[in-house]
N, C-alpha and C positions, 0 to 999 in steps of 0.2 A: 504494500500500500504506500502510495506517495503522499507527502504532506504538501499543502499549498498555503501560502500566505493569503490573507483576506484581500490584499490589494491585487492579487492575481485573479481573483474571482469577480470582484466588483468592477464595474466600469470606472475609469478615472473621474468622471464627472460626479460620482457619488461618494468619493473618498471623504469629502468634508462632512457628508451626512453621517457616515460611519463614525467619525470622530465626535460630532456634535451630539450624538444620541445619548451620551452619558452626562452632558453638561446640564446641571440643575437650573441654570439661569435661562436656558433655551426652552421655551414652552411649545413652540410650533416650528416645524420644518417643512418647507415647500420644496418639493422635488420637481424640477422642470425637465421637460423632454417630451418628445413625440411618442407615437406608438412604437413599441419595440425598443425603447431606450434603456430599459432595465429597471424602471421605477419599482414595479411590483416585486421583482427578484430582490432588489436591494432591501426593501422594507421587510420582506419575508425572512431574509437572512438575519436582519437585526432582531426580529421577533424571536426567532429560534435561538439565536445566540444569547439573547438577554433574558430568556425565560427562566423560571425557577429551576429547571433541570437542563441547563445549557449543555450543549453537546459540542464535541470537537469534530465530529463527523456527521454531516447531515444529509448526505446523498451519495450516489455512486455514478460513475460514468461507465457505460458499456461500450466497448470498442469491437 
């Protein structure tokens, strides 16, 4: 099994969202982008990783 850094998975446009999600002074985050930009993927990864039972492996790639 190979390990990947989160910046290899998320699009560069959403790296700041990943960092801002833990900042208590930020109450709302607006993700901009068109269809297929990765907004839903980014948010779902944040939810999974920040949940009460965070995981280090959340999916698999079949080749």
